[in-house]
C-alpha positions in Angstrom: 0.0 0.0 0.0 1.4 3.3 -0.9 1.9 5.8 1.8 -0.2 9.0 1.6 1.5 11.6 -0.5 0.6 15.2 -1.0 -1.6 15.9 -4.0 -2.9 19.1 -5.6 -5.5 20.9 -3.5 -8.0 20.2 -6.2 -7.7 16.4 -5.8 -8.7 14.2 -2.9 -7.2 10.8 -2.4 -9.0 7.8 -0.9 -7.3 4.5 0.0 -9.6 1.7 -0.8 -8.5 -1.9 0.0 -5.2 -1.7 -1.7 -6.2 0.8 -4.4 -5.6 4.6 -4.0 -8.2 6.5 -5.9 -8.1 10.2 -6.7 -11.1 11.5 -8.5 -12.7 14.9 -9.6 -15.6 16.6 -8.0 -19.0 16.2 -9.5 -19.5 19.1 -11.9 -21.6 20.1 -14.8 -18.5 19.6 -17.1 -18.7 17.0 -19.9 -17.8 13.5 -19.0 -14.6 13.5 -20.9 -13.3 16.9 -19.9 -11.9 18.6 -17.1 -9.8 19.8 -14.4 -9.7 17.4 -11.5 -11.5 18.5 -8.4 -12.3 16.9 -5.1 -14.4 13.8 -4.7 -14.0 10.0 -4.5 -15.2 6.7 -5.9 -14.8 3.4 -4.3 -13.4 0.6 -6.4 -13.9 -3.0 -5.3 -10.7 -5.0 -4.9 -11.8 -8.5 -4.0 -8.4 -10.1 -4.6 -4.8 -9.1 -5.2 -4.5 -7.5 -8.6 -2.0 -5.6 -10.7 -3.6 -2.4 -9.6 -3.1 -2.9 -5.9 -1.3 0.2 -4.6 -1.7 2.0 -7.9 -3.0 5.6 -7.7 -6.2 6.0 -9.8 -7.8 9.2 -10.9 -11.3 8.9 -12.1 -14.3 11.2 -12.3 -17.6 10.2 -10.8 -19.1 10.4 -14.3 -16.5 8.0 -15.7 -17.0 5.7 -12.8 -20.7 5.7 -13.4 -20.2 4.9 -17.1 -17.8 2.1 -16.4 -19.9 0.6 -13.6 -18.7 -2.6 -12.1 -16.1 -3.1 -14.9 -13.9 -0.1 -13.7 -11.7 -2.3 -11.5 -11.0 -4.7 -14.4 -10.1 -1.7 -16.6 -7.6 -0.4 -14.1 -6.1 -3.8 -13.7 -5.7 -4.1 -17.5 -4.0 -0.7 -17.8 -1.8 -1.3 -14.8 -0.6 -4.6 -16.2 0.5 -3.0 -19.4 2.1 0.0 -17.6 4.2 -2.3 -15.3 5.1 -4.5 -18.2 6.4 -1.5 -20.2 8.1 0.4 -17.4 11.9 0.2 -17.4 11.9 0.5 -13.6 9.5 -2.5 -13.2 11.3 -4.9 -15.4 11.8 -8.3 -13.9 9.5 -7.6 -11.0 6.0 -8.8 -10.2 3.3 -6.1 -10.2 3.2 -6.2 -6.4 6.9 -6.0 -6.0 7.3 -3.2 -8.6 4.6 -1.0 -7.0 6.1 -1.7 -3.5 9.6 -0.9 -4.6 8.6 2.3 -6.3 6.6 3.3 -3.2 9.6 2.8 -1.0 11.3 5.4 -3.2 8.4 7.8 -2.8 7.2 7.2 -6.3 3.7 6.4 -7.6 2.2 4.5 -10.5 -0.8 6.5 -11.8 -3.7 5.5 -14.0 -5.9 8.5 -14.9 -9.2 7.6 -16.6 -10.1 10.8 -18.5 -13.0 9.6 -20.7 -15.2 6.6 -20.5 -18.3 4.9 -22.0 -19.7 1.5 -21.3 -17.1 -0.3 -23.4 -14.4 2.2 -24.0 -12.0 4.2 -21.9 -9.0 6.4 -22.4 -6.6 8.4 -20.4 -3.0 8.7 -19.2 -0.8 6.4 -17.2 2.7 7.1 -15.8 5.4 6.0 -13.4 6.8 8.8 -11.4 10.5 9.7 -11.9 12.9 9.5 -8.9 12.7 12.8 -7.0 16.4 12.7 -6.2 17.6 13.7 -9.7 16.7 15.7 -12.7 14.7 13.6 -15.3 11.4 12.8 -16.9 8.8 10.2 -15.7 7.7 7.3 -17.9 4.2 8.0 -19.3 1.8 6.8 -21.9 -1.6 7.7 -23.4 -3.8 4.7 -23.4 -7.1 3.6 -25.0 -9.0 0.5 -23.7 -11.9 -1.5 -25.2 -14.0 -4.1 -23.5 -14.7 -7.0 -25.8 -16.5 -10.2 -24.7 -16.4 -9.0 -21.1 -12.6 -8.4 -21.1 -10.7 -5.1 -21.2 -8.0 -4.9 -23.8 -5.7 -1.9 -23.1 -3.4 -0.3 -25.6 -0.6 1.9 -24.4 0.7 4.6 -26.8 3.1 2.9 -29.0 1.8 -0.6 -29.3 -0.5 -2.2 -31.9 -3.6 -2.3 -29.7 -3.3 1.4 -29.2 -3.2 1.9 -33.0 -6.1 -0.4 -33.5 -8.2 1.4 -30.9 -7.4 4.8 -32.3 -8.9 3.7 -35.6 -12.2 2.5 -34.1 -12.8 4.2 -30.7 -15.7 6.7 -30.5 -13.7 8.5 -27.9 -11.2 9.7 -30.5 -12.2 12.8 -32.5 -11.6 13.2 -36.2 -8.6 15.5 -36.0 -7.0 13.6 -33.2 -7.5 10.3 -35.1 -5.7 11.8 -38.1 -2.7 12.9 -36.1 -2.5 9.8 -33.9 -3.0 7.4 -36.8 -0.2 9.0 -38.8 2.0 8.7 -35.8 1.0 5.2 -34.8 1.4 3.8 -38.3 4.8 5.2 -39.0 7.1 2.4 -40.1 10.5 3.3 -38.7 13.6 2.3 -40.5 16.2 0.4 -38.5 17.5 3.1 -36.2 21.1 4.0 -36.4 22.3 3.5 -32.9 24.3 6.7 -32.7 24.3 8.8 -35.8 27.6 10.4 -36.6 28.0 14.1 -36.3 28.2 15.6 -39.8 26.0 12.9 -41.4 22.9 13.9 -43.3 20.5 15.4 -40.7 17.6 13.0 -39.9 14.3 14.4 -41.0 12.2 15.7 -38.1 9.5 17.3 -40.4 10.4 20.8 -39.4 10.2 20.6 -35.6 11.0 23.8 -33.8 12.5 24.4 -30.5 9.9 25.0 -27.7 9.3 28.7 -28.0 8.3 31.2 -30.7 10.4 31.4 -33.9 13.0 34.1 -34.1 13.2 34.5 -30.4 15.9 32.9 -28.2 16.3 31.0 -25.0 19.6 29.8 -23.3 20.6 26.2 -23.7 21.2 25.1 -20.1 21.5 21.4 -20.8 22.8 19.6 -24.0 21.6 16.2 -25.1 20.8 13.9 -22.2 18.5 11.0 -21.5 14.9 11.8 -20.5 15.5 10.1 -17.2 18.8 11.9 -16.6 20.6 8.6 -16.3 20.1 5.8 -18.9 18.5 5.6 -22.3 18.8 7.5 -25.6 20.0 11.1 -25.2 16.7 12.6 -26.3 16.3 15.7 -24.2 17.4 19.4 -24.0 17.0 22.0 -21.2 16.2 25.7 -21.9 15.7 28.8 -19.8 15.8 32.5 -19.9 16.0 34.5 -23.1 13.6 37.0 -24.7 10.7 34.6 -25.3 9.2 35.7 -21.9 9.6 32.1 -20.6 6.7 30.9 -22.7 6.9 27.3 -23.8 5.2 26.5 -27.2 4.6 23.4 -29.2 7.4 22.4 -31.6 4.8 21.7 -34.3 1.1 21.2 -34.8 -0.5 18.0 -33.5 -2.7 16.8 -30.6 -1.8 17.8 -27.1 -2.4 16.1 -23.7 -1.7 17.4 -20.2 -0.1 14.3 -18.8 -0.5 15.2 -15.1 -4.0 16.7 -15.6 -5.0 20.3 -15.1 -2.3 22.4 -13.5 0.4 19.9 -14.0 3.6 20.9 -15.7 4.0 18.0 -18.2 2.5 18.1 -21.7 2.9 15.7 -24.7 2.2 16.7 -28.3 1.8 14.0 -30.9 2.8 15.4 -34.3 2.1 14.0 -37.8 4.9 12.1 -39.4 6.2 9.9 -36.6 7.4 12.2 -33.8 6.0 13.4 -30.5 7.5 15.9 -28.1 7.4 16.2 -24.3 7.6 19.4 -22.2 8.2 19.2 -18.5 8.7 21.4 -15.4 6.2 24.1 -16.7 3.9 26.2 -14.6 0.7 28.2 -15.6 0.0 25.4 -18.1 -2.9 25.2 -20.6 -5.0 22.1 -20.0 -5.2 19.8 -23.1 -7.0 16.5 -23.4 -6.2 15.1 -26.8 -6.8 18.6 -28.1 -5.8 19.6 -31.7 -3.3 22.5 -31.6 -1.3 24.5 -34.1 2.4 25.1 -34.4 3.8 27.3 -31.5 0.6 26.8 -29.5 1.1 28.1 -25.9 1.7 25.2 -23.5 2.9 27.0 -20.4 5.9 28.8 -18.9 9.3 27.6 -17.8 9.2 26.5 -14.2 10.1 23.9 -11.6 7.0 21.7 -11.5 7.6 18.1 -10.7 4.0 16.8 -10.9 5.3 13.3 -11.9 8.6 13.2 -10.1 12.1 14.3 -11.0 13.8 17.4 -9.8 14.4 21.0 -11.0 16.7 23.5 -9.3 15.8 26.4 -11.5 13.0 27.4 -13.9 13.4 25.7 -17.3 11.7 23.5 -19.8 12.9 19.9 -20.2 12.1 19.1 -23.8 12.3 15.6 -25.2 11.9 14.0 -28.6 10.0 10.7 -29.0 9.3 8.3 -31.9 8.5 4.6 -32.4 10.9 1.8 -33.0 10.2 -0.9 -35.7 8.0 -2.8 -33.2 5.8 0.2 -32.6 7.0 0.7 -29.1 7.0 4.3 -28.1 10.4 5.5 -27.0 12.6 8.5 -26.6 15.1 8.8 -29.4 18.5 10.2 -30.2 18.9 13.9 -30.9 22.4 13.4 -32.2 22.4 14.1 -35.9 18.9 15.6 -36.0 18.0 19.2 -36.9 15.6 20.9 -34.5 14.8 24.6 -34.7 17.3 25.1 -37.6 20.2 23.7 -35.4 22.0 20.4 -36.0 22.4 18.7 -32.6 25.2 16.5 -31.5 26.1 14.6 -28.3 28.9 15.7 -26.1 31.4 13.6 -24.3 28.9 13.2 -21.5 25.2 13.9 -20.9 24.2 17.6 -20.8 27.4 18.7 -22.6 26.3 18.4 -26.2 26.1 21.3 -28.6 24.4 22.5 -31.7 25.6 24.0 -35.0 24.0 26.4 -37.5 25.6 28.3 -40.4 29.1 27.7 -39.0 28.2 28.8 -35.4 28.4 26.3 -32.6 26.3 26.8 -29.5 27.0 24.8 -26.3 25.4 25.0 -22.8 25.3 28.6 -21.6 24.7 30.0 -25.1 21.6 31.8 -26.3 20.0 30.0 -29.2 17.5 31.6 -31.7 14.7 29.3 -32.8 14.7 29.2 -36.6 12.0 27.8 -38.9 14.4 27.4 -41.8 
């Protein structure tokens, strides 16, 4: 059982026989929308399950729509999350949740939208709060067929199948998400050489307005701050008023819910981008947005773990591998915001080049569209 942890003042937590449930207040808002507010729904837990100890966010409206099947839904999503989490590999569900809890970390399943046989939302594993880094997180869509919930996490084939058929996915979102999910990635070059032809990123910008600048505070590093592809950059300051904006058009989701500092944008053409540590964020729930849409401001938010010692945005690049598993990907050899990025000798030390100019950490970088 997880120990009680502080949550936003708009969310109440209820421990229910091994399942911690945080749900929104009853409100006149639509069933699929909204900022979480206080309230609680009990979920039966007759036997040990993959969701024991998992934090669940669910509105009363979604709970009513799901009825008695809501526990099975959470079990199905929790099973997939723990199977995909790097930090849970090799452990049983019970052991993984307990080990994470010992580190002060939660596994969260957020049910955003539901009908009798469909549900969708966000699930994540909090990052360690002892170091800078991103949490592991996924969008999910689940479908109940023949009495059984089949969950698809962002990046797997079930997710792609559900995107194509779920009534909970709008037309514009389906277009963007299908284009992303059906991308057939070429075998990935493990570590593209600097000076090689820049990998096509379909015109992705840096995370602020074009022709303004921010200061590069951290070169290429892994999204966790420790292991994995060096997919992330840190930016702060500059003349962009600290406002963080989408690198390209797509569909945006506030991963921690309303007020949280983590947003994911799925772009057409096989890439998505993450933005973390923001404050004063705009709430999105699978919302279609344009290029340079306002996401929030640089900050120190750690709604899903990690650490931040100064206001900045932690920006990460994601794609799928050939097996359709969503993952963070190398920045090395890719052009973002008009700059060709390269790894350094260690994490955070990498630089970027443009028109014969090299910019390393501590340098102001202008965001260029061409």
